[in-house]
C-alpha angles and dihedrals in degrees: 000000000000121000088246093053094043092052092049091050090051090049093048092049090050094048092048087069091063111097090213103043099026095083090050091054090050092049098048101033125202118021112243100205110129104223091186083075142232118256103288096221091050091048093048093053091047090051092052090052091049097050112127093351133114115253090251095051092045092050092049094051094042092052088056093048092050090052089063099030100041135250092293122035116244124182096229093050094048091050089055092058115091116243090238092056090057089049090053089056088065101265119139117244090253095049091050088053092048093051094049090045092053091047089052091048089056092048091048090050090239087122114046114176094194090059091043092056090060095056126091119252097265093049092048090057092046091053097045098047089061086075118087110252096021117110132166095280093054091047091050092050089053091051092052101041103031110019095043095232108169101195107056122128113182103199091181091064111108093212092052091048090054092047092050092050090049091054102036106023114196092000087074095055098128140027093252089050091051092048090051092049091049091057088083089069098057128158091024104047093131090059091044087053091057090056092047089054090051090057091063100033 
């Protein structure tokens, strides 16, 4: 059994003990997060595209961007694409600027994902939010889906908020309340998040 699979099994067994989340784990089965991680640059660009959009809208725009940028995002390739071409894919002016700025930061070695992977969670967020267009939510998505961090709970995520309210009702009436409720799932809050998303899929 791989380290990734073993850790997920441990997380699922732990979360099954929760009277709130346990039935959700039973219903949806094995968590499908790949803790070995997607390419971080690819994930970061995808997260920028998805900001403040429905899943359907984000997928539509991203499919257009990938047609011009290639199957996997690379900084050099993105920098070769005119700003207007990105706009024609459906990106806002600001998002196109953010994406090109992040690509330039990678090329300039201002953003080094190998170094980032060695930092603790708080320092990862502090480094990423220095980039235009990257806020805490985007940084947290990168930590879950690319850096393999197992204990991230992104209370700003709309899907997680809906999942928490579905489980806890009025107890989950504010972000601080949700964060406190999610403490019961440490050290596997990233895996718990996957199940919360499944509730509202």
